DONUBA-449866 format. One line per field, with one value per residue (C-alpha): residue number from 1; residue in one letter; y negated, z, x. Coordinates in Angstrom, 1 decimal. Layout:
# residues N
num (NUM; ...) .
residu (A; ...) .
c2 (Y; ...) .
c3 (Z; ...) .
c1 (X; ...) .
END
This chain:
# residues 477
num (1; 2; 3; 4; 5; 6; 7; 8; 9; 10; 11; 12; 13; 14; 15; 16; 17; 18; 19; 20; 21; 22; 23; 24; 25; 26; 27; 28; 29; 30; 31; 32; 33; 34; 35; 36; 37; 38; 39; 40; 41; 42; 43; 44; 45; 46; 47; 48; 49; 50; 51; 52; 53; 54; 55; 56; 57; 58; 59; 60; 61; 62; 63; 64; 65; 66; 67; 68; 69; 70; 71; 72; 73; 74; 75; 76; 77; 78; 79; 80; 81; 82; 83; 84; 85; 86; 87; 88; 89; 90; 91; 92; 93; 94; 95; 96; 97; 98; 99; 100; 101; 102; 103; 104; 105; 106; 107; 108; 109; 110; 111; 112; 113; 114; 115; 116; 117; 118; 119; 120; 121; 122; 123; 124; 125; 126; 127; 128; 129; 130; 131; 132; 133; 134; 135; 136; 137; 138; 139; 140; 141; 142; 143; 144; 145; 146; 147; 148; 149; 150; 151; 152; 153; 154; 155; 156; 157; 158; 159; 160; 161; 162; 163; 164; 165; 166; 167; 168; 169; 170; 171; 172; 173; 174; 175; 176; 177; 178; 179; 180; 181; 182; 183; 184; 185; 186; 187; 188; 189; 190; 191; 192; 193; 194; 195; 196; 197; 198; 199; 200; 201; 202; 203; 204; 205; 206; 207; 208; 209; 210; 211; 212; 213; 214; 215; 216; 217; 218; 219; 220; 221; 222; 223; 224; 225; 226; 227; 228; 229; 230; 231; 232; 233; 234; 235; 236; 237; 238; 239; 240; 241; 242; 243; 244; 245; 246; 247; 248; 249; 250; 251; 252; 253; 254; 255; 256; 257; 258; 259; 260; 261; 262; 263; 264; 265; 266; 267; 268; 269; 270; 271; 272; 273; 274; 275; 276; 277; 278; 279; 280; 281; 282; 283; 284; 285; 286; 287; 288; 289; 290; 291; 292; 293; 294; 295; 296; 297; 298; 299; 300; 301; 302; 303; 304; 305; 306; 307; 308; 309; 310; 311; 312; 313; 314; 315; 316; 317; 318; 319; 320; 321; 322; 323; 324; 325; 326; 327; 328; 329; 330; 331; 332; 333; 334; 335; 336; 337; 338; 339; 340; 341; 342; 343; 344; 345; 346; 347; 348; 349; 350; 351; 352; 353; 354; 355; 356; 357; 358; 359; 360; 361; 362; 363; 364; 365; 366; 367; 368; 369; 370; 371; 372; 373; 374; 375; 376; 377; 378; 379; 380; 381; 382; 383; 384; 385; 386; 387; 388; 389; 390; 391; 392; 393; 394; 395; 396; 397; 398; 399; 400; 401; 402; 403; 404; 405; 406; 407; 408; 409; 410; 411; 412; 413; 414; 415; 416; 417; 418; 419; 420; 421; 422; 423; 424; 425; 426; 427; 428; 429; 430; 431; 432; 433; 434; 435; 436; 437; 438; 439; 440; 441; 442; 443; 444; 445; 446; 447; 448; 449; 450; 451; 452; 453; 454; 455; 456; 457; 458; 459; 460; 461; 462; 463; 464; 465; 466; 467; 468; 469; 470; 471; 472; 473; 474; 475; 476; 477) .
residu (M; P; N; T; P; G; N; V; N; D; V; N; R; T; G; G; Q; T; T; A; G; P; A; S; G; R; V; R; Q; G; S; G; P; S; E; G; Q; P; R; Q; G; G; V; G; L; I; L; T; N; R; A; A; S; A; L; L; S; W; H; P; V; N; D; R; I; L; V; A; R; L; R; H; R; F; G; I; L; S; V; V; V; V; Y; A; P; T; N; E; A; S; P; S; D; K; D; D; F; Y; Q; T; L; D; S; A; M; L; L; T; K; T; N; D; L; V; I; C; L; G; D; F; N; A; V; T; G; P; R; S; T; T; P; G; P; V; G; L; F; G; S; G; S; A; N; D; N; S; D; R; F; V; S; F; C; E; G; A; Q; L; R; I; A; G; S; W; F; Q; R; K; D; I; H; R; Y; T; W; F; S; N; D; G; R; T; C; K; E; I; D; H; I; L; V; N; R; R; W; S; A; V; T; N; S; R; V; Y; R; K; L; E; F; N; T; D; H; R; A; V; V; G; T; F; R; L; R; L; K; R; C; C; Q; K; T; Q; P; C; K; R; Y; D; L; I; K; L; R; D; S; S; I; E; D; H; Y; K; V; E; I; Q; N; R; F; A; A; L; S; D; E; D; M; D; L; W; D; T; F; K; Q; E; H; N; V; A; A; D; T; I; L; C; A; R; I; S; G; R; H; E; W; I; S; S; D; T; R; Q; L; V; E; E; K; R; A; A; R; L; A; G; N; L; T; D; Y; K; E; Q; N; K; R; C; Q; K; S; A; R; L; D; K; Q; R; W; A; D; E; K; A; L; A; G; E; A; A; L; S; R; G; S; T; R; D; A; F; A; N; F; R; E; L; R; S; A; C; P; H; I; S; S; P; I; L; N; A; N; G; S; L; I; S; D; K; A; Q; K; A; A; R; W; R; E; Y; Y; E; Q; L; L; S; R; P; P; T; H; P; P; T; D; L; A; Q; A; A; A; S; A; P; E; D; T; T; I; D; C; D; P; P; T; V; A; E; V; A; K; A; I; G; R; L; K; A; G; K; A; P; G; I; C; G; I; P; A; K; L; L; K; A; G; G; Y; H; T; A; Q; W; L; T; K; V; F; Q; A; V; W) .
c2 (-35.4; -34.7; -32.2; -30.7; -28.0; -24.5; -21.6; -17.9; -15.2; -11.8; -13.0; -10.2; -12.6; -12.2; -15.1; -18.8; -19.7; -22.6; -21.5; -23.9; -22.3; -23.9; -23.4; -23.3; -26.8; -25.5; -25.5; -22.6; -22.6; -19.1; -17.5; -13.8; -11.0; -10.9; -9.0; -5.3; -5.5; -3.9; -6.1; -6.9; -10.1; -13.4; -16.8; -19.3; -22.9; -23.8; -27.5; -29.3; -31.2; -34.4; -33.1; -31.6; -35.2; -36.2; -33.3; -34.5; -31.2; -27.6; -25.1; -21.3; -20.4; -16.6; -14.2; -15.4; -19.2; -22.0; -25.8; -28.5; -32.2; -34.5; -38.3; -39.9; -43.4; -44.1; -41.8; -38.1; -35.0; -31.9; -28.6; -25.4; -22.1; -19.0; -15.3; -14.0; -10.3; -8.3; -7.4; -3.9; -5.2; -4.8; -7.5; -8.2; -8.9; -11.3; -13.0; -13.4; -14.9; -17.5; -18.4; -18.9; -20.9; -23.2; -23.8; -24.5; -27.1; -29.0; -29.7; -32.0; -35.5; -37.1; -39.5; -36.9; -35.7; -32.0; -29.4; -25.7; -23.2; -19.5; -16.1; -16.1; -12.7; -14.1; -15.4; -18.6; -16.9; -18.2; -21.8; -24.3; -27.1; -28.6; -30.7; -28.5; -26.9; -25.0; -27.0; -26.4; -23.8; -21.1; -17.5; -14.0; -12.1; -13.2; -10.7; -10.8; -12.5; -15.0; -16.0; -16.4; -18.4; -20.8; -21.2; -22.2; -24.8; -26.3; -26.5; -28.0; -30.4; -28.9; -28.6; -25.7; -27.5; -24.8; -24.7; -28.4; -28.1; -26.3; -23.8; -20.8; -17.5; -16.9; -20.1; -19.2; -15.6; -15.3; -11.6; -8.7; -5.1; -2.3; -0.8; -3.6; -4.6; -6.0; -9.6; -12.1; -15.7; -15.1; -17.6; -21.2; -24.7; -26.6; -30.3; -32.4; -34.6; -37.8; -38.0; -37.8; -37.1; -33.8; -34.2; -30.6; -27.1; -24.1; -20.9; -20.9; -17.5; -18.2; -18.2; -14.8; -13.0; -9.3; -9.5; -8.9; -12.5; -15.5; -18.9; -21.6; -25.1; -28.2; -31.8; -34.6; -38.4; -38.8; -39.9; -38.5; -40.8; -40.0; -39.8; -40.4; -42.5; -40.5; -40.3; -40.5; -37.4; -37.7; -37.5; -34.3; -34.9; -32.4; -31.8; -28.9; -31.5; -32.5; -29.3; -31.0; -33.0; -35.7; -36.3; -36.4; -39.0; -41.0; -41.0; -42.1; -45.0; -46.0; -46.1; -48.1; -50.7; -51.1; -51.5; -54.1; -56.1; -56.6; -59.6; -59.3; -59.8; -56.9; -54.4; -53.7; -53.3; -49.7; -50.4; -51.6; -48.5; -46.2; -48.0; -48.3; -44.6; -43.5; -45.7; -44.4; -40.8; -41.4; -43.0; -40.5; -37.2; -37.8; -36.0; -32.2; -30.7; -28.0; -25.8; -22.3; -19.7; -18.2; -14.5; -13.5; -12.6; -13.7; -10.2; -10.2; -13.6; -12.2; -9.2; -11.7; -13.5; -10.2; -9.2; -12.5; -12.1; -8.6; -9.9; -12.9; -10.5; -8.3; -5.2; -3.7; -0.6; -2.6; -5.1; -2.3; -0.9; -4.3; -5.0; -1.9; -2.8; -6.3; -5.2; -2.7; -5.2; -7.8; -5.2; -4.4; -8.2; -8.8; -5.8; -6.9; -10.4; -9.0; -6.8; -9.7; -11.8; -9.0; -8.5; -12.2; -12.3; -9.3; -10.9; -14.1; -12.1; -10.3; -13.6; -15.1; -17.6; -16.7; -19.8; -18.9; -15.3; -16.1; -18.6; -15.7; -13.4; -16.1; -16.1; -12.4; -12.7; -13.4; -17.0; -17.9; -20.0; -22.4; -20.9; -22.8; -22.0; -23.9; -24.2; -24.6; -27.9; -28.3; -27.6; -24.4; -25.8; -25.2; -28.1; -28.1; -31.8; -32.5; -35.5; -33.8; -30.7; -32.9; -34.7; -31.4; -29.9; -33.1; -32.9; -29.2; -29.8; -32.9; -30.7; -27.9; -29.7; -32.9; -32.9; -35.6; -37.7; -36.7; -39.1; -38.3; -37.8; -41.0; -39.5; -38.7; -42.2; -43.7; -41.4; -42.4; -46.1; -45.9; -43.6; -45.1; -45.9; -43.2; -45.0; -42.0; -42.3; -44.2; -46.8; -48.6; -48.7; -45.8; -46.1; -45.2; -42.1; -40.9; -41.4; -39.6; -36.7; -36.5; -36.6; -33.8; -31.6; -31.9; -28.7; -28.9; -27.5; -28.9; -30.9; -34.7; -36.7; -39.7; -41.6; -39.1; -38.8; -35.2; -34.4; -33.4; -37.0; -38.5; -36.1; -36.9; -40.6; -40.3; -43.0; -45.9; -44.1; -43.6; -47.2; -48.5; -46.3; -47.4; -51.0; -50.0; -48.2; -51.1; -53.5; -51.2; -50.8) .
c3 (-201.0; -204.4; -204.4; -201.1; -199.9; -199.9; -197.8; -198.7; -196.1; -196.2; -198.9; -198.1; -198.4; -196.4; -194.3; -195.1; -198.8; -201.0; -204.5; -207.4; -210.4; -213.6; -215.5; -212.8; -211.5; -208.0; -205.1; -202.6; -199.0; -197.5; -194.2; -193.8; -191.9; -191.7; -194.2; -193.5; -191.6; -193.0; -195.8; -194.1; -192.9; -194.0; -194.7; -197.5; -198.4; -202.1; -203.0; -206.3; -207.6; -206.4; -202.9; -202.8; -203.4; -200.1; -198.2; -195.3; -193.8; -193.2; -190.5; -190.8; -187.2; -187.8; -190.2; -189.0; -188.5; -190.7; -190.0; -192.7; -192.4; -195.3; -195.5; -196.3; -196.6; -192.9; -191.3; -191.1; -192.0; -190.2; -191.7; -189.6; -191.6; -189.5; -189.9; -186.6; -185.5; -186.0; -183.2; -183.0; -182.3; -178.8; -176.2; -175.9; -179.7; -179.4; -176.4; -178.2; -181.3; -179.4; -177.2; -180.3; -181.9; -178.9; -179.1; -182.9; -182.2; -180.3; -183.6; -184.5; -183.1; -181.2; -183.9; -186.7; -188.6; -187.8; -190.1; -189.0; -191.5; -192.2; -191.4; -187.7; -187.8; -185.4; -185.7; -184.0; -182.0; -181.5; -182.2; -179.6; -178.3; -176.0; -177.2; -178.1; -180.9; -182.2; -183.9; -184.4; -187.1; -185.6; -186.7; -185.6; -182.3; -180.0; -179.1; -177.6; -180.7; -180.6; -177.0; -177.7; -180.9; -179.2; -176.1; -178.5; -180.2; -176.9; -175.7; -178.9; -179.3; -182.6; -184.2; -186.4; -189.6; -191.0; -187.9; -188.3; -191.7; -192.5; -195.4; -196.9; -195.8; -199.3; -198.7; -195.1; -195.1; -196.0; -195.6; -197.1; -196.1; -198.6; -197.4; -199.3; -196.2; -193.5; -193.9; -191.5; -191.3; -190.1; -192.2; -190.9; -191.3; -188.0; -187.7; -184.7; -183.1; -183.4; -187.1; -189.0; -192.3; -193.2; -195.3; -196.3; -195.7; -197.5; -199.4; -203.2; -204.7; -208.3; -207.5; -208.6; -206.5; -206.0; -202.3; -200.0; -198.8; -200.3; -200.7; -198.1; -199.5; -197.3; -198.6; -196.9; -197.1; -197.5; -200.0; -199.9; -200.3; -202.2; -200.0; -202.7; -205.8; -208.8; -211.5; -215.1; -217.0; -220.3; -223.3; -225.3; -229.0; -231.6; -233.1; -235.3; -237.7; -238.5; -240.5; -243.1; -245.2; -246.0; -242.3; -241.6; -244.4; -243.0; -239.5; -241.0; -242.8; -239.6; -237.7; -240.6; -240.5; -236.8; -236.9; -239.7; -237.8; -234.7; -234.1; -233.4; -229.7; -229.5; -231.4; -228.6; -225.9; -224.7; -223.5; -227.0; -228.6; -226.2; -226.5; -230.3; -230.9; -228.5; -230.2; -233.6; -232.5; -230.9; -234.1; -236.6; -234.6; -231.8; -228.4; -228.4; -227.2; -224.7; -222.9; -221.6; -224.2; -223.8; -224.2; -222.6; -225.4; -225.6; -224.9; -221.6; -220.7; -221.4; -219.1; -216.4; -216.7; -216.5; -213.4; -211.8; -212.7; -211.1; -207.9; -207.7; -208.2; -205.4; -207.6; -206.0; -208.2; -211.4; -210.0; -209.3; -212.8; -214.5; -212.4; -213.7; -217.3; -216.8; -215.5; -218.3; -221.0; -219.5; -219.5; -223.1; -224.0; -222.3; -224.0; -227.4; -226.9; -225.8; -228.9; -231.2; -229.5; -229.8; -233.5; -234.2; -232.4; -234.4; -237.7; -236.8; -236.0; -239.4; -241.3; -239.1; -237.0; -233.6; -232.0; -232.9; -232.0; -228.5; -228.1; -228.5; -226.2; -223.5; -223.4; -222.6; -219.4; -216.2; -214.8; -212.6; -209.9; -207.8; -204.3; -201.3; -197.6; -194.4; -193.0; -189.5; -188.3; -186.0; -183.0; -184.4; -185.3; -188.6; -190.9; -194.2; -195.1; -198.3; -197.0; -193.8; -195.6; -198.0; -195.0; -193.3; -196.3; -196.6; -192.9; -193.3; -196.3; -194.7; -191.7; -194.0; -196.6; -194.9; -194.6; -193.5; -196.5; -197.9; -199.3; -202.3; -201.6; -202.0; -204.8; -206.8; -206.4; -207.5; -210.5; -211.5; -211.2; -213.3; -216.0; -219.5; -221.3; -223.8; -227.1; -228.8; -227.0; -229.1; -226.9; -229.8; -229.7; -231.4; -235.1; -236.9; -238.4; -234.9; -233.4; -236.4; -236.0; -232.2; -233.0; -235.5; -232.9; -230.5; -230.0; -231.0; -228.8; -225.5; -223.0; -223.3; -220.6; -218.7; -222.0; -223.2; -226.7; -227.7; -229.7; -232.7; -232.9; -232.9; -235.8; -237.7; -237.5; -239.8; -240.5; -239.0; -235.7; -235.6; -236.6; -233.9; -231.2; -232.3; -231.6; -228.1; -227.4; -228.6; -226.4; -223.4; -224.5) .
c1 (-82.2; -80.5; -77.7; -78.6; -76.1; -77.3; -76.2; -75.5; -75.5; -73.8; -71.3; -68.7; -65.7; -62.5; -61.3; -62.1; -62.0; -62.9; -63.8; -64.5; -66.1; -64.9; -68.1; -70.7; -70.2; -70.4; -68.0; -68.4; -67.1; -67.0; -66.2; -66.0; -64.2; -60.5; -58.4; -58.5; -61.8; -65.1; -66.6; -69.9; -71.4; -70.0; -71.6; -71.1; -72.0; -72.6; -72.2; -72.7; -69.7; -71.4; -72.0; -68.5; -67.1; -68.8; -67.2; -65.0; -64.0; -65.2; -64.3; -64.8; -65.5; -65.8; -67.5; -71.0; -70.6; -69.3; -69.3; -69.0; -69.1; -70.2; -70.5; -73.9; -75.0; -75.6; -73.1; -72.0; -74.0; -72.9; -74.1; -73.8; -74.4; -75.1; -75.9; -77.2; -77.2; -80.4; -82.7; -81.3; -77.8; -76.4; -77.0; -73.2; -73.0; -75.9; -74.4; -71.1; -72.8; -74.8; -71.8; -69.7; -72.5; -72.7; -69.0; -69.3; -71.9; -69.2; -67.5; -70.4; -70.7; -73.6; -74.5; -74.4; -77.4; -77.1; -78.6; -78.3; -79.5; -79.2; -80.6; -81.3; -83.0; -85.6; -89.2; -90.3; -93.0; -96.6; -97.6; -96.6; -98.8; -96.1; -93.1; -90.2; -88.3; -91.3; -94.0; -97.7; -97.2; -94.9; -95.3; -94.7; -94.6; -91.7; -89.0; -85.5; -84.0; -86.8; -86.2; -82.4; -83.2; -85.6; -83.3; -80.4; -82.6; -83.7; -80.1; -78.8; -81.8; -82.8; -86.2; -87.3; -88.3; -90.6; -92.8; -93.7; -95.3; -98.5; -98.0; -99.6; -98.2; -96.6; -94.7; -93.7; -92.4; -88.7; -88.1; -90.0; -89.4; -89.0; -92.3; -94.1; -96.2; -93.9; -93.0; -91.5; -90.1; -86.5; -84.6; -84.8; -83.6; -83.0; -82.5; -81.7; -84.3; -82.4; -83.2; -86.5; -84.9; -86.7; -89.9; -90.7; -89.5; -91.0; -90.3; -90.0; -90.8; -89.7; -86.0; -84.7; -82.1; -81.5; -82.3; -85.2; -85.0; -86.7; -85.1; -86.0; -85.8; -85.7; -86.2; -84.4; -84.6; -80.8; -78.2; -74.7; -71.7; -68.6; -65.5; -62.9; -62.6; -63.6; -60.9; -62.0; -60.9; -59.2; -61.5; -61.0; -61.2; -62.4; -58.9; -60.1; -61.5; -57.9; -57.6; -59.7; -57.2; -59.8; -60.5; -56.7; -56.2; -59.1; -57.5; -54.1; -55.9; -57.6; -54.3; -52.7; -55.5; -55.4; -51.6; -51.7; -54.3; -52.1; -49.9; -46.2; -46.7; -49.3; -47.2; -44.8; -47.4; -48.0; -51.5; -52.4; -50.9; -52.8; -56.1; -56.1; -55.1; -57.9; -60.5; -59.4; -59.7; -63.0; -64.3; -63.0; -63.0; -65.5; -65.4; -65.3; -68.6; -68.0; -70.4; -71.1; -71.6; -75.1; -74.8; -78.1; -80.6; -84.2; -85.4; -83.5; -85.0; -88.4; -87.7; -86.7; -90.0; -91.9; -90.0; -90.8; -94.5; -94.6; -93.0; -95.4; -98.3; -97.1; -96.7; -93.6; -93.5; -93.6; -91.1; -88.5; -89.0; -88.7; -85.6; -83.9; -84.8; -83.6; -80.2; -79.7; -80.6; -78.2; -75.3; -76.0; -76.1; -72.8; -71.2; -72.5; -71.1; -67.7; -67.6; -68.3; -65.6; -63.1; -63.9; -63.6; -60.2; -58.9; -60.1; -58.3; -55.1; -55.3; -55.3; -52.5; -54.6; -53.2; -54.6; -58.2; -57.6; -56.4; -59.2; -61.6; -59.6; -59.5; -63.3; -63.3; -61.3; -63.0; -63.1; -60.1; -61.6; -59.5; -59.3; -58.0; -58.1; -57.7; -54.2; -52.8; -51.4; -48.4; -50.6; -52.0; -55.5; -57.3; -57.6; -59.5; -59.6; -57.7; -55.9; -54.9; -53.7; -51.6; -50.1; -49.4; -47.6; -45.5; -44.6; -43.7; -41.4; -39.8; -38.8; -37.7; -35.8; -34.5; -30.7; -28.3; -27.1; -23.7; -21.1; -18.9; -15.2; -13.0; -10.9; -14.1; -15.5; -12.2; -12.0; -15.5; -14.7; -11.5; -12.9; -12.8; -16.1; -17.2; -17.7; -19.2; -22.5; -25.0; -26.8; -28.6; -32.4; -34.2; -35.0; -38.3; -36.6; -35.5; -39.0; -40.6; -38.3; -39.1; -42.8; -42.4; -40.8; -43.8; -45.7; -49.4; -52.1; -50.5; -52.5; -52.1; -50.5; -52.0; -52.3; -54.9; -53.3; -52.6; -49.4; -51.5; -52.9; -49.4; -48.4; -51.6; -50.9; -48.0; -45.5; -47.5; -47.8; -44.0; -43.4; -45.8; -44.3; -40.8; -41.9; -42.9; -39.6; -37.5; -39.4; -38.7; -35.1) .
END
């Protein structure tokens, strides 16, 4: 399945949050301890932008359990992300966790495809030859956590996906102890028996994380379905090219030619004005190419490859040494990149280019992700669906701000009806000079409206843009 959701355990977030990274192209749902509580535990769900468009709702149950529901081609996909207590935890903590997990499973529906994934801190136990949650390729020696884990799978009608596929041990073990010898399979993907969507489940060792766990990847025969209609964003043109006088003159000529080719009926149409200006800008200026600035040097990338090779070879001592070198080199790369940006900004300030200066300074600040959290409805239940949240906010403000209509006094209405007409107010249609003056007062560098035409393009169009826009205004007048 493309764009499969991925879970993150021990994320150390407080409360329930949705974070959209502007440059990463990922949407993260997180559930962690309450504000003021120790920052330990926590679970998260990372979605690509395409998978996030299929998200119906998500519910942060507590700091160890999160439930999300997504739409797929044939129904609903329910994803339950968990982080179970370790085997050394008290029996009461384990009982509370599995009782809460059983309650969280009630948030899923009977016909849903249920995927439960995360760090269960439990092995499956020996291989099973009887029908049950454990397949023919279970692993490890059963303990108290294993018994609770298997009992939960039996009660929820879930199968342990990894135990049904024969794999090498290097593709099975998900956790490696610091002693370099102990390894276990404690991270699992569970799927309900009603569906046969999973085609593979294995560990991939090449994914680099600063953790003692390995990534478990499941493959599913499934296609997610977008929940809402995708809106086409406005095209962003390379307006810096207009600083070249020859390109600006070329753009003016292009607007003049398009204006002269129109009939009298088309000149006063706003859609024609918008379309022709966007086509002219796309032809002359082209779209602006934006992307993440790569500040990591080739030396650091080489160290990352050497660290990965040491880990795959099982050389723990060399791996730790390479990891230290890699982190140090990355810090130096980032500091070098920040210094270069700061110097470029100072140079731009010294020559009076404040826009270029602050463009460099903005790259130095940390990303400001969009964070949203579930809210309570009128009954006190958590809701995370966008449509339900919007409806709840509308209901709240209708109750808060609605007041009975007021009627103006009789004497005020009579005075307004008998007031003489003010002849000093000009009600004639706008002229070309007035429109050109208004365009000249527009501030450059501002985001365009729904038309997608920035103010700088209107200014660069010159007299013919003002004349064309006057025709539109006079038709509306």
